[in-house]
C-alpha positions in Angstrom: -32.1 -19.4 9.7 -29.8 -17.9 12.2 -27.2 -15.2 11.5 -23.8 -15.2 13.0 -23.1 -12.3 15.3 -19.9 -10.5 15.3 -18.1 -11.0 18.6 -16.2 -7.8 18.1 -19.2 -5.5 18.3 -18.3 -2.0 19.4 -14.7 -2.2 18.3 -13.3 -0.1 15.5 -12.1 -1.9 12.4 -8.3 -2.4 12.3 -6.6 0.6 10.7 -3.8 0.6 8.2 -0.5 1.4 10.0 1.2 4.7 9.2 4.2 2.8 7.7 2.0 1.4 5.0 0.8 4.9 4.1 4.4 6.0 3.8 5.4 3.0 1.7 2.5 3.4 -0.7 3.0 7.1 -1.0 6.7 6.7 -1.9 5.8 3.9 -4.3 3.2 6.1 -6.0 5.5 9.1 -6.2 8.3 7.0 -7.7 5.9 5.4 -10.2 4.5 8.7 -11.3 8.0 10.3 -11.6 9.4 7.4 -13.7 6.1 7.2 -15.7 6.5 10.8 -16.8 10.0 10.1 -18.0 9.9 6.6 -19.4 6.3 5.4 -19.8 3.6 3.3 -18.1 5.4 0.0 -18.0 8.4 1.5 -16.3 6.1 3.3 -13.9 4.4 0.2 -12.8 7.6 -1.7 -12.4 9.3 1.1 -10.4 6.2 1.6 -8.2 6.1 -2.1 -7.4 9.8 -2.3 -6.8 9.8 0.7 -4.4 6.8 -0.7 -2.5 8.5 -4.1 -2.1 11.8 -2.6 -1.1 10.1 -0.2 1.3 8.2 -3.1 2.9 11.4 -5.1 3.4 13.4 -2.1 4.8 10.8 -0.7 7.1 9.4 -3.9 8.4 
């Protein structure tokens, strides 16, 4: 049985761009903030909405 060799040996794995770190951080902060005020369902919805909007605006 042969194993398939990775043709990209020696290369670092692709890293997450800085814009995604910013988008996820703002989404998490918006989710936590709204969750403290209105509850977990609103927190999840707000977090997802901010991440989606951030992706559209920044990309």
